[in-house]
N, C-alpha and C positions, 0 to 999 in steps of 0.2 A: 459479427465476432467474438474476442473474449469482452471479460467485464470481471472491475477488481470489486471486494466489498471492504472495507476497514473497519476491524470491530474496534471502536473508536479506543476503548477502558482498556484494553488490552494494550494497545498500541505505547510504546517509549520512544518512537521518535528517533531510533537509532539508525536508519537510514538504507541498512541493509535490503532494504527491498527495492531500494530508489538506483541502487545497484546495479541488483541481479536484474533490474527490467531492460532487456534489450532495445523496447520501442519506446521508452521514455514514458511510460503514458502514469508514474506516478513521482510525486512531489512532495516532501513537507512544507505542509500549511503551519506556516509562523503566527499566523491570525486566530488558529482553530486548536483549543487547547482542552485535554481531557480531564476530570479531576483532579487527576495527580497533578496537575499542571506542564507534561509534559504535550510538548508539541506533537500533533499527528500526521502520521501518511496520509495523501488526499489521491484518486483516482481521477484520472482527467477524463471525463467522455469523449473518448476519440477512440476511432475505429480500427487504432493503430495497433490493438492488443492482441495477441494469436490466443493468448490462453493458454500458454505454456504453463502458468505457473513457478516460476523459478521464484518470484517474489514469495510466495506465500511458502514455498521449499526452504528459504532462507531466514524468516521471519521467528527471531528466538522466542517469541511470546505466542505463535500462532494467531495472530491480530489479523490473519488474511485469509477472502474465501475468495474463491475465484471459480467462475462461471465460463463453459465455450455455447 
């Protein structure tokens, strides 16, 4: 199925991608922070991802890449 990679240094932890994901494959990792101090989005290694790329479309910082 699909897979999402997060460019951690671009992510500001806004959560838009998490809300857009219909499969609930993204979450805000409170334990992982980038150099700017933001908690970053992370992808659950799950086969539920359809690769629809809605998460990447709503990301204002272009921090996500989606692979099918």
